[in-house]
Backbone as JSON Lines, residues from 0, in Angstrom:
{"i":0,"aa":"M","n":[6.29,-17.21,-14.4],"ca":[6.72,-15.9,-14.42],"c":[6.16,-15.41,-15.98]}
{"i":1,"aa":"N","n":[5.62,-14.22,-16.25],"ca":[5.12,-13.64,-17.25],"c":[6.15,-12.8,-18.0]}
{"i":2,"aa":"E","n":[6.46,-12.72,-19.17],"ca":[7.01,-11.7,-19.95],"c":[6.32,-10.72,-20.66]}
{"i":3,"aa":"T","n":[6.78,-9.65,-20.79],"ca":[6.11,-8.4,-21.32],"c":[6.03,-8.54,-22.8]}
{"i":4,"aa":"P","n":[4.6,-8.68,-23.36],"ca":[4.26,-9.11,-24.93],"c":[4.72,-8.01,-25.63]}
{"i":5,"aa":"K","n":[5.37,-8.17,-27.05],"ca":[6.04,-7.09,-27.65],"c":[4.72,-6.37,-28.34]}
{"i":6,"aa":"L","n":[5.05,-5.25,-28.32],"ca":[3.88,-4.12,-29.02],"c":[3.66,-4.73,-30.7]}
{"i":7,"aa":"P","n":[2.44,-5.23,-30.94],"ca":[2.21,-5.49,-32.34],"c":[2.59,-4.41,-33.43]}
{"i":8,"aa":"L","n":[3.13,-4.93,-34.25],"ca":[3.62,-3.87,-35.02],"c":[2.22,-2.74,-35.85]}
{"i":9,"aa":"P","n":[1.14,-3.41,-36.03],"ca":[0.07,-2.39,-36.58],"c":[-0.28,-1.59,-35.54]}
{"i":10,"aa":"F","n":[-0.13,-1.88,-34.41],"ca":[-0.47,-0.89,-33.14],"c":[0.63,0.5,-33.36]}
{"i":11,"aa":"M","n":[1.99,-0.23,-33.32],"ca":[2.96,0.85,-33.68],"c":[2.74,1.51,-34.59]}
{"i":12,"aa":"G","n":[2.2,1.22,-35.76],"ca":[1.73,2.09,-36.82],"c":[0.73,3.11,-36.89]}
{"i":13,"aa":"A","n":[-0.08,2.88,-35.69],"ca":[-0.99,3.89,-35.64],"c":[-0.85,5.34,-35.76]}
{"i":14,"aa":"Q","n":[-1.75,6.02,-36.41],"ca":[-1.63,7.43,-36.63],"c":[-2.41,8.34,-35.81]}
{"i":15,"aa":"G","n":[-2.37,9.54,-35.72],"ca":[-3.23,10.36,-35.14],"c":[-2.77,10.93,-33.67]}
{"i":16,"aa":"S","n":[-3.58,11.05,-32.76],"ca":[-3.09,11.74,-31.48],"c":[-2.37,10.75,-30.43]}
{"i":17,"aa":"I","n":[-2.43,9.55,-30.72],"ca":[-1.95,8.64,-30.07],"c":[-0.53,8.21,-30.92]}
{"i":18,"aa":"S","n":[0.53,9.01,-30.24],"ca":[1.81,9.1,-30.92],"c":[2.69,7.73,-30.35]}
{"i":19,"aa":"E","n":[3.43,7.32,-31.4],"ca":[4.65,6.24,-31.25],"c":[5.35,6.63,-29.65]}
{"i":20,"aa":"K","n":[5.56,7.74,-29.45],"ca":[6.25,8.04,-28.21],"c":[5.37,7.8,-27.07]}
{"i":21,"aa":"T","n":[4.29,8.14,-26.87],"ca":[3.25,7.89,-26.02],"c":[3.1,6.21,-25.84]}
{"i":22,"aa":"L","n":[2.75,5.41,-27.19],"ca":[2.51,4.16,-27.0],"c":[4.01,3.52,-26.5]}
{"i":23,"aa":"T","n":[5.18,3.82,-26.65],"ca":[6.34,3.25,-26.37],"c":[6.63,3.3,-24.93]}
{"i":24,"aa":"I","n":[6.27,4.55,-24.45],"ca":[6.35,4.95,-23.1],"c":[5.48,4.19,-22.27]}
{"i":25,"aa":"H","n":[4.09,4.36,-22.78],"ca":[3.25,3.57,-21.94],"c":[3.34,1.79,-21.9]}
{"i":26,"aa":"H","n":[3.79,1.26,-23.03],"ca":[3.95,0.05,-23.0],"c":[5.44,-0.57,-22.21]}
{"i":27,"aa":"D","n":[6.61,0.4,-22.7],"ca":[7.85,-0.48,-22.29],"c":[8.08,0.22,-20.79]}
{"i":28,"aa":"K","n":[7.55,0.99,-20.34],"ca":[7.87,1.93,-18.94],"c":[6.48,1.06,-17.94]}
{"i":29,"aa":"L","n":[5.41,1.68,-18.28],"ca":[4.25,1.56,-17.17],"c":[3.85,0.18,-17.21]}
{"i":30,"aa":"Y","n":[3.35,-0.43,-18.58],"ca":[2.92,-1.85,-18.84],"c":[3.69,-2.81,-18.22]}
{"i":31,"aa":"A","n":[5.17,-2.82,-18.61],"ca":[5.97,-3.6,-18.29],"c":[6.47,-3.49,-17.0]}
{"i":32,"aa":"G","n":[6.24,-2.34,-16.19],"ca":[6.36,-2.42,-14.95],"c":[5.56,-3.15,-14.21]}
{"i":33,"aa":"Y","n":[3.97,-3.03,-14.47],"ca":[3.29,-3.69,-13.84],"c":[3.36,-5.51,-13.94]}
{"i":34,"aa":"V","n":[3.69,-5.83,-14.93],"ca":[4.34,-7.1,-15.29],"c":[5.37,-7.4,-14.29]}
{"i":35,"aa":"D","n":[6.26,-6.84,-14.23],"ca":[7.4,-7.09,-13.32],"c":[7.15,-7.07,-11.88]}
{"i":36,"aa":"K","n":[6.11,-6.38,-11.52],"ca":[5.84,-6.28,-10.26],"c":[4.69,-7.46,-9.78]}
{"i":37,"aa":"K","n":[3.87,-7.68,-10.73],"ca":[3.11,-9.04,-10.7],"c":[3.88,-10.22,-10.43]}
{"i":38,"aa":"N","n":[5.09,-10.44,-11.23],"ca":[6.15,-11.64,-10.91],"c":[6.66,-11.46,-9.74]}
{"i":39,"aa":"E","n":[7.03,-10.22,-9.33],"ca":[7.92,-10.06,-7.94],"c":[6.84,-10.58,-6.78]}
{"i":40,"aa":"I","n":[5.69,-9.95,-6.8],"ca":[4.75,-10.23,-5.95],"c":[4.47,-11.6,-5.62]}
{"i":41,"aa":"Q","n":[4.28,-12.5,-7.01],"ca":[3.75,-13.79,-6.84],"c":[4.94,-14.77,-6.3]}
{"i":42,"aa":"K","n":[6.01,-14.3,-6.81],"ca":[7.35,-14.92,-6.22],"c":[7.57,-14.7,-4.52]}
{"i":43,"aa":"K","n":[7.35,-13.44,-4.17],"ca":[7.3,-13.18,-2.55],"c":[6.08,-14.03,-2.15]}
{"i":44,"aa":"L","n":[4.97,-14.27,-2.58],"ca":[4.04,-14.95,-1.96],"c":[4.34,-16.44,-1.81]}
{"i":45,"aa":"A","n":[4.98,-16.94,-3.09],"ca":[5.35,-18.37,-3.16],"c":[6.45,-18.53,-1.88]}
{"i":46,"aa":"E","n":[7.23,-17.55,-1.39],"ca":[8.39,-17.77,-0.41],"c":[7.87,-17.46,1.17]}
{"i":47,"aa":"L","n":[6.31,-16.95,1.26],"ca":[6.08,-16.52,2.41],"c":[6.3,-18.14,3.59]}
{"i":48,"aa":"S","n":[6.28,-17.85,4.54],"ca":[6.55,-19.27,5.53],"c":[5.43,-19.43,6.38]}
{"i":49,"aa":"S","n":[5.4,-20.43,7.28],"ca":[4.18,-20.78,8.08],"c":[4.13,-19.83,9.12]}
{"i":50,"aa":"D","n":[5.19,-18.97,9.54],"ca":[4.9,-18.25,10.57],"c":[4.42,-16.92,9.79]}
{"i":51,"aa":"D","n":[4.65,-16.38,8.59],"ca":[4.34,-15.31,8.12],"c":[2.67,-15.58,8.06]}
{"i":52,"aa":"L","n":[2.22,-16.71,7.54],"ca":[0.82,-17.05,7.21],"c":[0.05,-17.0,8.69]}
{"i":53,"aa":"K","n":[0.66,-17.25,9.78],"ca":[-0.07,-17.28,11.22],"c":[-0.03,-16.05,11.65]}
{"i":54,"aa":"T","n":[0.69,-14.9,10.85],"ca":[0.37,-13.56,11.31],"c":[-0.65,-12.79,10.59]}
{"i":55,"aa":"A","n":[-1.31,-13.48,9.86],"ca":[-2.15,-12.92,8.79],"c":[-3.11,-12.13,9.41]}
{"i":56,"aa":"N","n":[-3.43,-10.73,9.37],"ca":[-4.76,-10.19,10.05],"c":[-5.03,-8.99,8.7]}
{"i":57,"aa":"Q","n":[-6.12,-8.65,9.39],"ca":[-6.77,-7.64,8.34],"c":[-6.21,-6.26,8.61]}
{"i":58,"aa":"S","n":[-5.67,-5.87,9.75],"ca":[-5.26,-4.43,9.89],"c":[-3.72,-4.31,8.99]}
{"i":59,"aa":"Y","n":[-2.85,-5.26,9.13],"ca":[-1.52,-5.23,8.5],"c":[-0.88,-6.68,8.58]}
{"i":60,"aa":"S","n":[-0.22,-7.06,7.53],"ca":[0.36,-8.62,7.6],"c":[1.13,-8.6,6.42]}
{"i":61,"aa":"A","n":[2.21,-9.27,6.46],"ca":[2.85,-9.56,4.91],"c":[2.13,-10.1,3.91]}
{"i":62,"aa":"L","n":[1.31,-10.91,4.51],"ca":[0.27,-11.8,3.57],"c":[-0.63,-10.53,2.93]}
{"i":63,"aa":"R","n":[-1.33,-9.8,3.98],"ca":[-2.41,-8.79,3.37],"c":[-1.63,-7.88,2.46]}
{"i":64,"aa":"A","n":[-0.7,-7.4,2.69],"ca":[0.28,-6.17,2.01],"c":[0.21,-6.99,0.57]}
{"i":65,"aa":"L","n":[0.64,-7.84,0.5],"ca":[1.04,-8.72,-0.85],"c":[-0.21,-9.2,-1.77]}
{"i":66,"aa":"K","n":[-1.09,-9.63,-1.21],"ca":[-2.28,-9.79,-1.64],"c":[-3.01,-8.64,-2.29]}
{"i":67,"aa":"D","n":[-2.92,-7.5,-1.38],"ca":[-3.43,-6.46,-1.69],"c":[-2.82,-6.0,-3.14]}
{"i":68,"aa":"S","n":[-1.28,-5.61,-3.08],"ca":[-0.62,-5.37,-3.98],"c":[-0.8,-6.16,-5.49]}
{"i":69,"aa":"E","n":[-1.19,-7.62,-5.42],"ca":[-1.25,-8.73,-6.13],"c":[-2.41,-8.2,-7.03]}
{"i":70,"aa":"T","n":[-3.44,-7.82,-6.66],"ca":[-4.85,-7.53,-7.63],"c":[-4.36,-6.14,-8.29]}
{"i":71,"aa":"F","n":[-3.62,-5.25,-7.64],"ca":[-3.24,-3.97,-8.18],"c":[-2.61,-4.47,-9.5]}
{"i":72,"aa":"A","n":[-1.33,-4.83,-9.19],"ca":[-0.49,-5.32,-10.31],"c":[-0.89,-6.31,-11.41]}
{"i":73,"aa":"T","n":[-1.42,-7.03,-10.58],"ca":[-2.12,-8.23,-11.9],"c":[-3.14,-7.72,-12.63]}
{"i":74,"aa":"N","n":[-4.24,-7.07,-12.45],"ca":[-4.93,-6.15,-13.17],"c":[-4.4,-5.01,-14.0]}
{"i":75,"aa":"G","n":[-3.17,-4.35,-13.38],"ca":[-2.67,-3.31,-14.16],"c":[-2.0,-4.08,-15.25]}
{"i":76,"aa":"A","n":[-1.59,-5.45,-15.34],"ca":[-0.72,-6.08,-16.33],"c":[-1.71,-6.6,-17.2]}
{"i":77,"aa":"Y","n":[-2.84,-7.04,-16.75],"ca":[-3.87,-7.77,-17.45],"c":[-4.73,-6.65,-18.69]}
{"i":78,"aa":"L","n":[-5.24,-5.58,-17.66],"ca":[-5.72,-4.45,-18.46],"c":[-5.05,-3.93,-19.65]}
{"i":79,"aa":"H","n":[-3.94,-3.57,-19.11],"ca":[-2.86,-2.87,-20.19],"c":[-2.61,-3.74,-21.72]}
{"i":80,"aa":"E","n":[-2.69,-5.28,-21.0],"ca":[-2.26,-6.27,-22.35],"c":[-3.57,-6.2,-23.04]}
{"i":81,"aa":"W","n":[-4.61,-6.18,-22.5],"ca":[-5.81,-6.23,-23.49],"c":[-6.24,-4.77,-24.31]}
{"i":82,"aa":"Y","n":[-5.88,-3.84,-23.45],"ca":[-5.69,-2.14,-24.13],"c":[-5.0,-2.34,-25.55]}
{"i":83,"aa":"F","n":[-3.53,-2.91,-25.12],"ca":[-2.68,-2.58,-26.37],"c":[-3.24,-3.55,-27.55]}
{"i":84,"aa":"A","n":[-3.64,-4.83,-27.06],"ca":[-3.94,-5.83,-28.0],"c":[-5.24,-5.44,-29.02]}
{"i":85,"aa":"N","n":[-6.35,-4.51,-28.25],"ca":[-7.33,-4.37,-29.1],"c":[-7.19,-2.91,-29.79]}
{"i":86,"aa":"L","n":[-6.22,-2.48,-29.96],"ca":[-5.6,-1.14,-30.89],"c":[-5.15,-1.92,-32.23]}
{"i":87,"aa":"G","n":[-4.83,-0.76,-33.24],"ca":[-3.84,-1.27,-34.38],"c":[-4.9,-1.77,-35.58]}
{"i":88,"aa":"G","n":[-6.29,-1.23,-35.17],"ca":[-7.17,-1.68,-36.47],"c":[-7.59,-0.33,-37.03]}
{"i":89,"aa":"D","n":[-8.6,-0.35,-37.8],"ca":[-8.89,0.77,-38.59],"c":[-10.53,1.39,-37.94]}
{"i":90,"aa":"G","n":[-10.71,0.81,-36.68],"ca":[-11.92,1.27,-36.21],"c":[-13.44,0.97,-36.57]}
{"i":91,"aa":"K","n":[-13.44,-0.07,-37.93],"ca":[-14.51,-0.23,-38.44],"c":[-15.06,-1.54,-37.79]}
{"i":92,"aa":"V","n":[-16.13,-1.55,-36.96],"ca":[-16.75,-2.4,-36.53],"c":[-17.13,-3.69,-37.39]}
{"i":93,"aa":"T","n":[-17.09,-4.99,-36.85],"ca":[-17.3,-5.84,-37.62],"c":[-19.05,-5.99,-37.63]}
{"i":94,"aa":"D","n":[-19.48,-6.96,-38.54],"ca":[-20.75,-7.07,-38.53],"c":[-21.18,-7.55,-37.09]}
{"i":95,"aa":"A","n":[-20.64,-8.65,-36.74],"ca":[-21.04,-9.31,-35.5],"c":[-21.2,-8.84,-34.34]}
{"i":96,"aa":"M","n":[-20.22,-7.64,-34.25],"ca":[-20.4,-6.89,-33.03],"c":[-21.36,-5.78,-33.31]}
{"i":97,"aa":"S","n":[-21.16,-5.48,-34.37],"ca":[-22.34,-4.08,-34.7],"c":[-23.54,-4.68,-34.34]}
{"i":98,"aa":"K","n":[-23.93,-5.95,-34.55],"ca":[-25.35,-6.32,-34.13],"c":[-25.42,-6.67,-32.7]}
{"i":99,"aa":"A","n":[-24.46,-7.37,-32.16],"ca":[-24.5,-7.51,-30.85],"c":[-24.46,-6.16,-30.05]}
{"i":100,"aa":"L","n":[-23.77,-5.31,-30.41],"ca":[-23.95,-3.81,-29.85],"c":[-25.31,-3.01,-30.03]}
{"i":101,"aa":"T","n":[-25.85,-3.33,-31.17],"ca":[-27.23,-2.85,-31.3],"c":[-28.06,-3.19,-30.7]}
{"i":102,"aa":"A","n":[-28.03,-4.34,-30.87],"ca":[-29.1,-5.26,-29.85],"c":[-29.27,-5.02,-28.33]}
{"i":103,"aa":"E","n":[-27.92,-4.5,-27.86],"ca":[-28.03,-4.33,-26.18],"c":[-28.26,-2.69,-26.29]}
{"i":104,"aa":"F","n":[-27.63,-1.95,-26.99],"ca":[-27.61,-0.46,-26.87],"c":[-28.6,0.38,-27.99]}
{"i":105,"aa":"G","n":[-29.05,-0.13,-28.9],"ca":[-29.96,0.44,-29.55],"c":[-29.4,0.64,-30.86]}
{"i":106,"aa":"S","n":[-28.15,1.0,-30.91],"ca":[-27.5,1.42,-32.19],"c":[-25.94,1.02,-31.58]}
{"i":107,"aa":"F","n":[-25.03,0.95,-32.93],"ca":[-23.49,1.01,-32.74],"c":[-23.05,2.57,-32.07]}
{"i":108,"aa":"D","n":[-23.88,3.55,-32.97],"ca":[-23.83,5.01,-32.39],"c":[-23.92,5.25,-30.9]}
{"i":109,"aa":"K","n":[-25.22,4.58,-30.49],"ca":[-25.32,4.8,-29.09],"c":[-24.33,4.05,-28.08]}
{"i":110,"aa":"F","n":[-24.02,3.19,-28.57],"ca":[-22.83,2.5,-27.76],"c":[-21.59,3.43,-27.99]}
{"i":111,"aa":"V","n":[-21.24,3.96,-29.05],"ca":[-20.16,4.48,-28.96],"c":[-20.24,6.04,-28.05]}
{"i":112,"aa":"E","n":[-21.2,6.52,-28.07],"ca":[-21.57,7.57,-27.26],"c":[-21.48,7.35,-25.9]}
{"i":113,"aa":"L","n":[-22.26,6.02,-25.58],"ca":[-21.97,5.81,-23.74],"c":[-20.64,5.43,-23.45]}
{"i":114,"aa":"F","n":[-20.05,4.87,-24.4],"ca":[-18.78,4.02,-24.02],"c":[-17.88,5.3,-24.03]}
{"i":115,"aa":"S","n":[-17.97,6.56,-24.87],"ca":[-17.17,7.68,-24.69],"c":[-17.57,8.41,-23.47]}
{"i":116,"aa":"A","n":[-18.78,8.81,-23.23],"ca":[-18.97,9.26,-22.03],"c":[-18.64,8.79,-20.7]}
{"i":117,"aa":"C","n":[-18.46,7.62,-20.81],"ca":[-18.05,6.45,-19.44],"c":[-16.37,6.9,-19.53]}
{"i":118,"aa":"G","n":[-15.87,7.06,-20.66],"ca":[-14.49,7.54,-20.6],"c":[-13.94,8.99,-20.16]}
{"i":119,"aa":"M","n":[-14.83,9.72,-20.19],"ca":[-14.94,11.07,-19.8],"c":[-15.29,11.04,-18.2]}
{"i":120,"aa":"A","n":[-16.06,10.23,-17.74],"ca":[-16.62,10.0,-16.36],"c":[-15.3,9.25,-15.63]}
{"i":121,"aa":"A","n":[-14.86,8.11,-16.17],"ca":[-14.07,7.17,-15.23],"c":[-12.59,7.94,-15.18]}
{"i":122,"aa":"R","n":[-11.97,7.38,-14.18],"ca":[-10.53,7.96,-13.42],"c":[-9.43,6.86,-14.2]}
{"i":123,"aa":"G","n":[-9.77,5.83,-14.71],"ca":[-8.59,4.94,-14.85],"c":[-9.42,3.92,-16.13]}
{"i":124,"aa":"W","n":[-10.38,3.41,-16.17],"ca":[-10.54,2.43,-17.14],"c":[-12.19,2.41,-17.55]}
{"i":125,"aa":"V","n":[-12.14,1.97,-18.81],"ca":[-13.53,1.74,-19.4],"c":[-13.37,0.56,-19.76]}
{"i":126,"aa":"V","n":[-14.42,-0.46,-19.63],"ca":[-14.33,-1.49,-20.15],"c":[-15.55,-2.44,-20.85]}
{"i":127,"aa":"L","n":[-15.97,-2.52,-21.9],"ca":[-16.74,-3.33,-22.31],"c":[-16.6,-4.8,-22.31]}
{"i":128,"aa":"T","n":[-17.97,-5.36,-21.5],"ca":[-17.55,-6.52,-21.18],"c":[-18.76,-7.43,-21.59]}
{"i":129,"aa":"F","n":[-18.75,-9.0,-21.51],"ca":[-19.77,-9.7,-21.4],"c":[-20.01,-10.31,-19.98]}
{"i":130,"aa":"D","n":[-21.24,-9.8,-19.57],"ca":[-21.18,-10.22,-18.08],"c":[-21.92,-11.47,-18.09]}
{"i":131,"aa":"T","n":[-21.13,-12.69,-17.48],"ca":[-21.93,-13.84,-17.66],"c":[-22.87,-14.03,-16.65]}
{"i":132,"aa":"H","n":[-23.15,-13.3,-15.57],"ca":[-24.4,-13.05,-14.92],"c":[-25.55,-12.61,-15.44]}
{"i":133,"aa":"D","n":[-25.4,-11.74,-16.28],"ca":[-26.65,-11.08,-17.13],"c":[-26.71,-11.71,-18.33]}
{"i":134,"aa":"K","n":[-25.65,-12.34,-18.58],"ca":[-25.61,-12.76,-20.03],"c":[-25.8,-11.72,-21.12]}
{"i":135,"aa":"A","n":[-24.96,-10.62,-21.04],"ca":[-25.52,-9.66,-21.79],"c":[-24.38,-8.58,-21.6]}
{"i":136,"aa":"L","n":[-24.14,-7.73,-22.66],"ca":[-22.78,-6.74,-22.96],"c":[-23.08,-5.58,-21.84]}
{"i":137,"aa":"R","n":[-22.24,-5.46,-20.96],"ca":[-22.2,-4.32,-20.02],"c":[-20.86,-3.29,-20.01]}
{"i":138,"aa":"I","n":[-21.04,-1.97,-20.11],"ca":[-19.95,-1.29,-19.77],"c":[-19.78,-0.84,-18.28]}
{"i":139,"aa":"Y","n":[-18.48,-1.19,-17.82],"ca":[-18.22,-1.14,-16.44],"c":[-17.08,0.11,-16.44]}
{"i":140,"aa":"T","n":[-16.72,0.93,-15.51],"ca":[-15.57,1.8,-15.29],"c":[-14.94,1.37,-13.99]}
{"i":141,"aa":"A","n":[-13.44,1.88,-13.95],"ca":[-12.83,1.66,-12.62],"c":[-11.94,2.94,-12.64]}
{"i":142,"aa":"D","n":[-11.83,3.28,-11.27],"ca":[-10.84,4.33,-10.96],"c":[-9.62,3.93,-10.45]}
{"i":143,"aa":"A","n":[-9.47,2.6,-10.36],"ca":[-7.97,2.1,-10.25],"c":[-8.14,0.58,-10.63]}
{"i":144,"aa":"H","n":[-6.87,0.11,-10.86],"ca":[-6.71,-1.35,-11.51],"c":[-7.54,-2.33,-10.84]}
{"i":145,"aa":"N","n":[-7.61,-2.14,-9.39],"ca":[-8.62,-3.26,-8.43],"c":[-9.65,-2.94,-7.82]}
{"i":146,"aa":"Q","n":[-10.37,-1.61,-8.55],"ca":[-11.41,-1.06,-8.24],"c":[-12.28,-1.01,-9.35]}
{"i":147,"aa":"G","n":[-13.98,-1.49,-9.12],"ca":[-14.42,-1.28,-10.21],"c":[-14.97,-2.4,-11.07]}
{"i":148,"aa":"G","n":[-13.99,-3.48,-11.24],"ca":[-14.29,-4.69,-12.01],"c":[-15.28,-5.36,-11.17]}
{"i":149,"aa":"V","n":[-16.08,-6.15,-11.96],"ca":[-17.23,-6.84,-11.58],"c":[-16.89,-8.08,-11.74]}
{"i":150,"aa":"W","n":[-17.09,-9.14,-10.61],"ca":[-16.78,-10.67,-10.93],"c":[-17.88,-11.25,-11.75]}
{"i":151,"aa":"G","n":[-17.21,-12.15,-12.65],"ca":[-17.82,-12.59,-13.94],"c":[-18.09,-11.85,-15.06]}
{"i":152,"aa":"A","n":[-17.76,-10.56,-14.9],"ca":[-17.96,-9.68,-16.48],"c":[-16.22,-9.89,-17.14]}
{"i":153,"aa":"L","n":[-16.41,-10.47,-18.41],"ca":[-15.34,-10.75,-18.81],"c":[-14.88,-9.39,-20.14]}
{"i":154,"aa":"P","n":[-13.69,-9.09,-19.86],"ca":[-13.41,-7.65,-21.07],"c":[-13.51,-8.15,-22.11]}
{"i":155,"aa":"L","n":[-14.02,-7.25,-23.12],"ca":[-14.0,-7.25,-24.62],"c":[-13.35,-6.44,-25.06]}
{"i":156,"aa":"L","n":[-13.64,-4.92,-24.69],"ca":[-12.89,-3.83,-25.37],"c":[-12.48,-3.0,-24.15]}
{"i":157,"aa":"I","n":[-10.99,-2.58,-24.08],"ca":[-10.32,-1.86,-22.98],"c":[-9.84,-0.64,-23.26]}
{"i":158,"aa":"L","n":[-10.43,0.68,-22.6],"ca":[-9.91,2.12,-23.0],"c":[-9.04,2.2,-21.51]}
{"i":159,"aa":"D","n":[-8.03,2.59,-21.69],"ca":[-7.16,3.5,-20.69],"c":[-7.71,4.82,-20.68]}
{"i":160,"aa":"V","n":[-7.96,5.5,-19.62],"ca":[-8.14,6.85,-19.52],"c":[-7.39,7.79,-18.5]}
{"i":161,"aa":"Y","n":[-6.17,6.96,-18.03],"ca":[-5.27,7.55,-17.32],"c":[-4.48,8.29,-17.95]}
{"i":162,"aa":"E","n":[-4.13,9.56,-17.57],"ca":[-3.42,10.87,-18.2],"c":[-2.05,10.15,-18.87]}
{"i":163,"aa":"H","n":[-1.62,9.37,-18.41],"ca":[-0.45,8.66,-19.34],"c":[-0.69,8.36,-20.39]}
{"i":164,"aa":"A","n":[-2.01,7.86,-20.75],"ca":[-2.25,7.28,-21.99],"c":[-2.62,8.29,-23.22]}
{"i":165,"aa":"Y","n":[-2.77,9.59,-22.59],"ca":[-2.78,10.76,-23.78],"c":[-2.15,12.17,-23.61]}
{"i":166,"aa":"F","n":[-1.52,12.35,-22.2],"ca":[-1.26,13.66,-22.03],"c":[0.01,14.17,-22.83]}
{"i":167,"aa":"I","n":[0.83,13.06,-23.08],"ca":[2.08,13.58,-24.16],"c":[1.27,14.55,-25.32]}
{"i":168,"aa":"D","n":[0.54,13.7,-25.99],"ca":[-0.01,13.94,-27.18],"c":[-1.23,15.13,-27.1]}
{"i":169,"aa":"T","n":[-2.15,15.06,-26.26],"ca":[-3.14,15.94,-26.33],"c":[-3.57,16.95,-25.33]}
{"i":170,"aa":"G","n":[-2.36,16.65,-24.14],"ca":[-2.59,17.57,-22.91],"c":[-3.77,17.05,-22.09]}
{"i":171,"aa":"S","n":[-4.49,18.01,-21.9],"ca":[-5.47,17.55,-20.62],"c":[-6.83,17.18,-21.68]}
{"i":172,"aa":"D","n":[-7.01,17.3,-23.08],"ca":[-8.08,17.09,-24.0],"c":[-8.17,15.43,-24.18]}
{"i":173,"aa":"R","n":[-8.76,14.97,-22.94],"ca":[-9.2,13.7,-23.2],"c":[-9.98,13.19,-23.9]}
{"i":174,"aa":"K","n":[-11.11,14.22,-24.11],"ca":[-12.27,13.81,-25.27],"c":[-11.25,13.8,-26.85]}
{"i":175,"aa":"A","n":[-10.43,14.43,-27.15],"ca":[-9.88,14.32,-28.49],"c":[-9.13,12.66,-28.49]}
{"i":176,"aa":"Y","n":[-8.5,12.33,-27.38],"ca":[-7.71,11.14,-27.29],"c":[-8.96,10.0,-27.36]}
{"i":177,"aa":"I","n":[-10.26,10.14,-26.92],"ca":[-11.07,9.0,-26.83],"c":[-11.46,8.88,-28.22]}
{"i":178,"aa":"Q","n":[-11.79,10.07,-28.85],"ca":[-12.34,10.15,-30.2],"c":[-11.34,9.24,-31.24]}
{"i":179,"aa":"D","n":[-9.83,9.61,-30.8],"ca":[-8.95,8.99,-31.81],"c":[-8.84,7.29,-31.52]}
{"i":180,"aa":"F","n":[-8.95,6.94,-30.19],"ca":[-9.02,5.78,-29.88],"c":[-9.98,4.9,-30.61]}
{"i":181,"aa":"M","n":[-11.27,5.44,-30.53],"ca":[-12.17,4.85,-31.28],"c":[-11.94,4.26,-32.91]}
{"i":182,"aa":"T","n":[-11.1,5.62,-33.67],"ca":[-10.47,5.21,-34.9],"c":[-9.42,4.24,-35.07]}
{"i":183,"aa":"H","n":[-8.89,3.63,-33.87],"ca":[-7.87,2.55,-33.9],"c":[-8.18,1.22,-33.4]}
{"i":184,"aa":"I","n":[-9.66,1.19,-33.23],"ca":[-9.79,-0.24,-32.49],"c":[-9.79,-1.29,-33.67]}
{"i":185,"aa":"N","n":[-9.16,-2.31,-33.19],"ca":[-9.32,-3.73,-33.7],"c":[-10.59,-4.44,-33.56]}
{"i":186,"aa":"W","n":[-11.66,-4.08,-34.22],"ca":[-12.88,-4.96,-33.7],"c":[-12.83,-6.56,-34.02]}
{"i":187,"aa":"Q","n":[-11.75,-6.84,-35.02],"ca":[-11.53,-8.34,-35.03],"c":[-11.37,-8.83,-33.88]}
{"i":188,"aa":"T","n":[-10.27,-8.18,-33.19],"ca":[-9.56,-8.63,-31.81],"c":[-10.95,-8.75,-30.91]}
{"i":189,"aa":"V","n":[-11.94,-7.75,-30.71],"ca":[-12.91,-7.48,-30.02],"c":[-13.9,-8.74,-30.0]}
{"i":190,"aa":"E","n":[-14.18,-9.04,-31.31],"ca":[-15.1,-10.14,-31.81],"c":[-14.72,-11.42,-31.68]}
{"i":191,"aa":"Q","n":[-13.23,-11.81,-31.77],"ca":[-12.74,-13.0,-31.21],"c":[-12.91,-13.19,-29.7]}
{"i":192,"aa":"R","n":[-12.72,-12.0,-29.04],"ca":[-13.13,-12.45,-27.43],"c":[-14.43,-12.57,-27.28]}
{"i":193,"aa":"Y","n":[-15.24,-11.82,-27.75],"ca":[-16.56,-11.94,-27.66],"c":[-16.84,-13.41,-28.13]}
{"i":194,"aa":"Q","n":[-16.71,-14.01,-29.3],"ca":[-16.85,-15.49,-29.61],"c":[-16.48,-16.44,-28.63]}
{"i":195,"aa":"L","n":[-15.4,-16.1,-28.11],"ca":[-14.54,-17.25,-27.49],"c":[-15.29,-17.58,-25.87]}
{"i":196,"aa":"I","n":[-16.11,-16.55,-25.82],"ca":[-16.76,-16.35,-24.33],"c":[-18.3,-16.7,-24.55]}
{"i":197,"aa":"T","n":[-18.99,-16.34,-25.87],"ca":[-20.38,-16.7,-25.94],"c":[-20.46,-17.89,-26.75]}
{"i":198,"aa":"N","n":[-19.36,-18.32,-27.17],"ca":[-19.45,-19.37,-28.53],"c":[-20.54,-19.1,-30.02]}
{"i":199,"aa":"K","n":[-20.49,-17.65,-30.25],"ca":[-21.52,-17.33,-31.05],"c":[-20.62,-17.33,-32.13]}
């Protein structure tokens, strides 16, 4: 069973359009809810009987319903956890990440332009990943927690663009939220993820 990680203090001190009220509701209600549901679903999966497994089918069964919900809740928990963990910084990209992003996207500014545009286009998430198949940095979007993810692509930087992430503070102005998000990225955390994956 997992427990909901506490918000890191630097994240709670973020200034700008991402208010403490938004962060607290987002973390303590929405994110914590996904963690709780993930744990509940996994408990129920462990309790399925042989008879439950014998009735498994693709139209509807207890196993199918739980497995479908498991990916939604688990990705909801993981994506939120990584999202909160990559906040709390000053938005200044590290040298290593600047070089890697420039090599892939042409310049750091071009990366920001594309990543931000993806934030306007997606309904749920924007994720900078290291795609282990392509062995390259890739930006993928998702309209739901368990839709849009690419197998073998490991998350480095996660942006939540669901309205709950910004509506209290900026209303429907998602662009302002994304601009503010970019100024609060902890690039040291992103670089640590990148180094862990690539051994660079």
